[in-house]
N, C-alpha and C positions, 0 to 999 in steps of 0.2 A: 503494499500499500503505499502511495505517496505520501512523504511526511509532511505536514503542516505546521507552519511556524507559530510562534506562541500568539495567541489573541488577547485582546484588551478583554479583562472580565466582563461579561455582561454581554458582549458581542456573539454572534452566531459562529459557529465552527461549519466549514466544509466538509470535513472530516467525519462528521455526526449527521447523518441524514435524518436521524429521528426527531432533531429540533425542527425540521423541514416540514412537519406534518401540522398543518394548522386546522384546527376545525372550524368551517364557516357555521353561522355566521358570529363575524367578531363582536359586533355590537352587543349580541345575547350573552356571549362570553364576559364583556366588560359589565354587563348590568347583573349577572349570575353571580360575579365576584364580589360586586357592590352588596348585594343584596344577602349573600351567605356572610360576608364580613359583619353585617349588622347583627346576625344571629348567633355569633361566636360567644358574646359574654351575657345576652338578654336572660337566657335560662337561669344562669347564675344570679344575675342582679335583681330580677325579679320576683323571687320567693322572699329573702330574708326581709324585706321591708314589710310584708304583710304574714308574717307568720303567726303575729297575734291574732288575726283574722281566721287563719287558717285552723288554728288548736281549738275555736270554737265549735268547729264542724269534726273534724279529725282531732282525736286526742294523740298527742304526740309526747312520748316519754323524752326526759332528760338525753337518754342512749340515741333516741333516733336523731334528736335536734343535733347532737355531735355528728352522729354518720353524715347528716345531710351537709354538715359544714365542710366533713373531710372530703366529700365526694369529688367534688369538682376537679382539684388537681391530680387526684389519683386517677381518676376515670380519664384527665386529659393524656394522661402518661400511658394509660392502658391502651386508649384508643390510638395513638401514635403508635404503638408497638405491633398494632395490626393493620394499618393501613396499607404497606406496602403489599401485603398479601391480597387485599383487597384491589389494589391498583393493579396486581398482576394478574388478577382474575378477569376484571371488566374494563380496564383503564382508566385514568383519572377521571373523564368528563362522566362515565357512569356511577363511578365511585362517589363523585358528588351527588347525584341523582339519588342514589341509593341511601345517603348519608343523611341528606335534607329529608328524604321520606320517612326515615326513623327518626330521626330528629322532631318531625311534626308529631308522628304517633307518639312519642315519649312526652313530650309537652302535652298533648290531648290527654293521655293516661294521668299523669300529673295532675292537670286542671279538674279532672273528673274523678279523681281516687276517693274512694269510700273510705280507706283505712290508712295508716300509716305505712304498712307494707306496700300499698299499691303507688304511694306517694313517692318510697323511696325506689321501686321498681321504675315509675317514669322517671324520675330524676336521673337515674344511673343511667338508663337508656338515653337520653338526650344528653348529658355529659360525655358520653362514650362518643356518640355521634360528633360532637363538638371536637374531641380530641382527633377524630379521624380528619375533620375538616379543618383544623389547626395545621395538620401536615399536609393536605391537599392544595392547600390555596397558594402557597409559594410555587408548587410546579406547574399549578393551573397557570398562573401568571408568565410562568416561563413558557409554556407551551403555547399560549395565544397571544403572549404581548412581550417576547423576547427582545424586541426594539423599542419597548417601553417600560421595562422592567422598575427603574424609579418612581416614575408618576403612579403607575398602577398600583405598587406597593404603599405609597402614601396614600392613594385612596383608599385602599381597604384596611389600612392601620388606623386611618382617622376613623373610619366607620365602625372599627371595633371599640374606639375609645367613646365613640356615640351611643354605641351598644351597651357601654358599660354605664353611662350616668343617666340615659334617657328612661330605663325602668323605675329606678329610685324616684324620679321625679312625676311619674305618670301612674305608677301602679295602685298608688295608696289613694289618690282620688277615685280612680276607677272602682276600685274595692269598695269604697264608700257608696258609690252610685249603683254599681252592676252586680257587687258580690265578690268575693275573692277567687272564685271560678272562673268568673269572665273575664277578671282582671289578668290571670294567668292565661288563659285561652287565647287572648290577645295574640301573644307571641307565637302561639302554634300558627295563627293566621299568617305571621312574617315569613316563618318558615316555609309554609305553601305556596307564598309568593316568590320566595328565592328559589324554589323548585322549579318553577315554571321555565324561566329562562334555560336553566341547564338541561330541562327535558329537549327544548328544541336545539341544543348544541349537541346534546349524546344522539338524536335523530340522525342528525347530519355528518356525523363522524363515521368513518371507517371503523372497521374491527379493531379498535386501540389494543385489545389485549394480544394480538398478534403484531402489530404494528411496531412496537418499542421490545429490546432487549428486557428481561425480567430485571426489576428491581429487586436488590437483596432485602431480606426480611431484616437480617442484620449481619454485618460484615466485622469481624474482629479488626481487619486491617485499618478501619475507619478510627479506631482509637490511637493509630500510630501517628496521625494526620495533625499537625499544629492547628490546621484550619478548624477540624472537627473540636478540638479543646477550645481554640478561642472562641468560636460562634456559640459553643454551648455554655461556655462561662458567662457571656454576655446575656443569654436567655435566663440562665439559672438566677445570675446574682438580682437581674429586675425582677423575677418572679419571687425570689426567696424574700426581697425586701418588699416587694408590694403586698404580698399574702400577709407578713409580719404586720406591716403597718395598718393596714385595714383592719386588721383583727384587733389591734390593741392601741392604736394611735389616740381615740377618743379617750380611753382611761389614762394614758400616758399623759395627755394634758390636762385631764382634771385632776390629776396628781401634782403635776409641776406646774401650772400656771393658776391664774384667777379667773380664767376664763368661763362665761356660763355655758350652758347646753348649747344654747343656738350657735354662739360664736365658736365653739369646739365643731359643732357640725360644718359651719362655715369653713372652718379651716381645713376639714377633711374635704369639704368640696374643692376649695383651691388645690389642694394637693393632686386630686384625681383630675381636674381640669386641665392642670399642666401637662398631662400626657395627649391630650390633643393636637397642640401646636408642634409639640415634637414629633408626633406620629405623621403629621402633614407635610413638614418641611424636610426633616431628615432624611428618609429615603431617595426624595429626588436629588437631594445635594450629595450624598454619598454616591448614587450613581453617576451624577453628571462630572464630580470633582474629585472622588475619590480619596475624600479626608477622613480616613476609617481611622487612622490613629489620632487625631484630633478628637473626632469626636467620642472615641473610648475613653480619652483622659479629661474630657469636658463632661462626662456622663459621670464618670468616678468621682472627680473633683466635686461637682455640686452634690452627690451623695455625702461625700465625706464631710464637707463643709455644713452641709445641712444637721447631719447626726451631731457633729461636734458643737453645733449652734444650739440644739436643743439640750445639749449636756450642759454647755457653760451659761447659757442666757435664755431660756426657755420662755419669758415672759416678754422679755424687751425685742425680741427678733422672731415672733413666732409666724408672722406672716413672710418674713423673708425665708425662714427655713421650709415653711410650707411650698413656697414657689420653687426653690431650690431642689427640695427633694423630689418635688412632682418632677420637675424637669430632668431629673437624674435618670427618669424611667426612658429616656430617648437610648439606653442599652437595649430596649424590648424591640421596637421597631429595628434598630439597627442589625440586630440579630436576625431578623426576617428577611432583610434585603439583602444581607450577605449570604443567605443561603442561595441565592440564584446568583450572586456575583462572584462567588467563590466556585461555581460548578459550571463545567460544559455543556452539560445534556441534562436532560429531563431525569434520567436515571440517577442522576448524582445528585440532583435536587429532592428527589424523593427519599432517597439514601441519606444525605444529611439532615433534611428535615424530620425525618422520623429519629434520628439520634439527638439531634438538638431539643426537639420539643419532649420526647420521652423522658430524657434525663434532665432538662430543665424543670418541669412540672413537677418532676420527683422530689428534687431539691425545694422546689418553691412549696411543696406540701409541707416541708419541715419547720417553714418560717414561722407561723403563729407557735408551734409547739415550743421550740428554742427559746422564743422570744419569752414567753409564757413561764417556762422553767427558771430563766434567769430570774425574772422578776419574782417568781415565788422564792427563789433560794436567797436571795439578797435583800428583799423587802423594799426594793427601789429600782429605779430606770437606768442607772450609770450603767452598769455591767451590759444591759441590753442595748444600750445606744453604742458603746465601744465596740460590742461585738458586729453591730450594724457597720461602724466604720471598718471595721477588719474585714467584713465580707465584701464591701465595696471597693478596699484597696486591692484583694487578691481578685476579684473579678476583672477589675481595670488590668492588673499584670497580666492573667491568662487572656483576656481580651484582646491585648495586644498582639498576640500570636496570630489572629486573623488579620491585621493590618496590612501585612505585606500582600499587594497584588499577585495573586497565583490562583492555580486552579487544583482542587482536590483529586479530579481524576489525573494529574500530573504524578501525584504523589503514592497514590490508591488504586489498586485494581479492584473494580467493583466486578 
């Protein structure tokens, strides 16, 4: 085979015919990616704000509530691990159809659940499907928009952020007017809406399952690549800190500041909202200017400054720390765009996305537990905040492994 020279990451390779297969219509794929992204967090963010409404009709034990709290990151990791097998069997477009259909079913079961067992079954189904979609979206972007990786990644990561803060704003008023079941079933309708464009795309697709080389379910060789470690570190660091902060930030502020409940809620909202501009701007900037190292250092620095600030001056700089800590979450969209910028092929994108997101969410699941244990052991928040600073610094150091422009496939045989 004629040797092809190195390409700029994100460009097409003429040596890889699999990336030339484009499924029409492209507009349907863009709408499908956008609507799928909106669904990636709504199942998680729509239940907890109305849990008080739910328990009036569906008695939930403390154990059941704990299980529901732990399910999202664990199911995301499990869903990521099974994604290559699904993509190998039916192709990425049809895998999106299957995942969104099952997501709608899981959300419907949850909304209609007669008891806590069905509530957990519906939630588990929904979260597993989201885990599959988490992995599928970067390869879907690579397949349909290999010439627009930055802008399309910006689109879907921004809509993920919208899907995180939209349910808490709307689900409580809906529950008051229509009841909690209808408030949850609204998000089932959103999953059905996302299903429609992917059905159109899949109907126009060739037999994808036979059109591409099979993606490895897991390749031990991936662990030898600095790219794998770097991108995974970015995802895991952002996830660990995000889950820990969202679990404990209100109590931390209540213990360390004189803020009232309304102001504490606003501080958490500011922290969460800072993820949206980072998600919108960063992938396009990285894809265009390749400023990966600067972005990694910037994200780590903002995390470290924010948590040191909470430690030293929690009251005086509360809004500054909320803004900086929220902006540090840029590590997450950075990890998603690097899945495509550091791989030549859709096969490589699926493989890297699987490892990055399965490992990342497993680490993220430990965040609330570790922070809670440190708080319980010390009776304060200093050790917990110092631990977050250490996590940010370690994640930054490992994340720099993905800063050099190179290809996963050049160092790993998949």
